[in-house]
C-alpha positions in Angstrom: 54.8 82.9 125.1 55.7 85.2 128.1 52.1 84.5 129.5 52.9 80.8 129.9 56.3 81.3 131.5 57.1 81.9 135.2 60.4 83.4 136.1 62.5 82.9 139.3 66.1 83.7 140.4 68.1 80.8 141.8 70.8 81.0 144.4 73.7 83.3 143.8 77.2 81.8 143.5 80.2 84.0 144.2 83.9 83.6 143.4 86.9 85.6 142.4 85.0 88.9 142.7 82.2 87.7 140.5 78.5 86.9 141.2 76.5 84.4 139.1 72.7 83.9 139.5 70.5 81.5 137.6 67.5 83.1 135.8 65.0 80.2 135.5 62.0 80.2 133.1 59.4 77.5 133.7 56.6 76.6 131.3 53.5 76.9 133.4 51.2 76.6 130.4 49.5 73.5 128.8 51.3 73.8 125.4 54.9 73.1 124.4 57.1 76.3 124.3 60.1 76.7 122.0 62.8 79.3 122.4 66.3 79.9 121.4 68.9 82.4 122.5 69.3 85.2 125.0 66.5 86.6 127.2 66.3 90.4 127.4 66.9 91.3 131.1 66.4 94.7 132.8 66.5 95.7 136.4 63.5 97.8 137.8 63.0 99.8 140.9 59.9 99.9 143.1 58.2 102.3 140.6 59.0 99.9 137.7 61.5 102.3 136.3 64.6 100.8 134.7 67.8 100.9 136.6 71.0 101.3 134.5 71.4 99.5 131.2 69.9 96.1 130.2 72.1 93.0 130.5 74.5 92.5 127.7 74.9 89.1 126.1 77.7 86.8 127.2 78.8 83.8 125.2 77.3 82.2 122.1 73.6 81.4 121.3 72.6 78.0 122.2 70.3 75.5 120.4 66.5 75.7 120.2 64.9 74.5 123.4 61.6 72.7 123.5 60.0 73.1 126.9 57.2 70.7 127.8 54.6 71.9 130.3 56.3 72.0 133.7 59.9 72.0 132.2 62.4 74.8 132.8 65.3 76.5 131.0 67.9 78.8 132.6 70.4 81.5 131.8 73.1 82.9 134.0 73.2 86.5 135.2 76.8 87.6 135.8 78.0 90.8 137.5 81.0 91.9 139.6 80.8 91.7 143.4 80.4 94.9 145.2 83.7 96.3 146.5 85.6 95.2 143.4 86.1 98.7 142.0 83.2 98.8 139.7 80.3 101.3 140.5 77.2 99.5 141.7 73.7 100.5 140.6 70.8 100.7 143.1 69.4 97.3 144.1 66.4 96.3 142.1 63.1 95.2 143.5 62.0 93.6 140.1 63.7 92.0 137.1 62.0 92.3 133.8 62.6 89.4 131.4 61.8 89.2 127.7 61.9 85.6 126.4 64.0 85.3 123.2 62.2 86.7 120.1 59.3 88.1 122.2 58.0 91.6 122.7 55.9 90.6 125.8 57.7 90.4 129.1 57.3 88.9 132.5 58.4 90.4 135.8 60.2 88.6 138.7 60.1 90.2 142.2 63.8 90.0 143.1 66.5 92.1 144.7 69.6 92.2 142.4 72.5 94.6 142.4 74.6 95.0 139.2 78.1 96.3 139.7 79.9 97.5 136.5 76.9 96.4 134.5 75.7 92.8 134.1 75.5 90.1 131.5 73.2 87.2 130.6 74.0 83.9 128.9 72.0 82.0 126.4 69.2 79.8 127.7 70.0 76.1 128.3 67.7 73.3 129.1 67.1 72.6 132.9 68.4 74.8 135.7 71.9 75.8 136.4 73.6 77.0 139.5 76.2 78.8 137.5 
């Protein structure tokens, strides 16, 4: 399934010392794609080495999503803002994403800084800004 998905990171929203970014997975294939739950998310440096710990899960698992070709689902990445007392990891150059229940991954070129670790929500239909 990872081969028919494209990942992107949406705009980051900030508030009350927290940062929220949408992780968007779009079905670029020609077949329907079903998934349920939390994606596995890790931050990578320019040598594709993992930075810090993978994202922990936040919230409860959502329903099974059926993505038609061209449709998207999103999860929210959540971390503390820098300067809020939590140590920040080096900024990533890539984000590695494992769709739920998959051992194959996809990589998104993106700069992301986790401070005090980071969390990922369950996938929901469509795209979210928060």
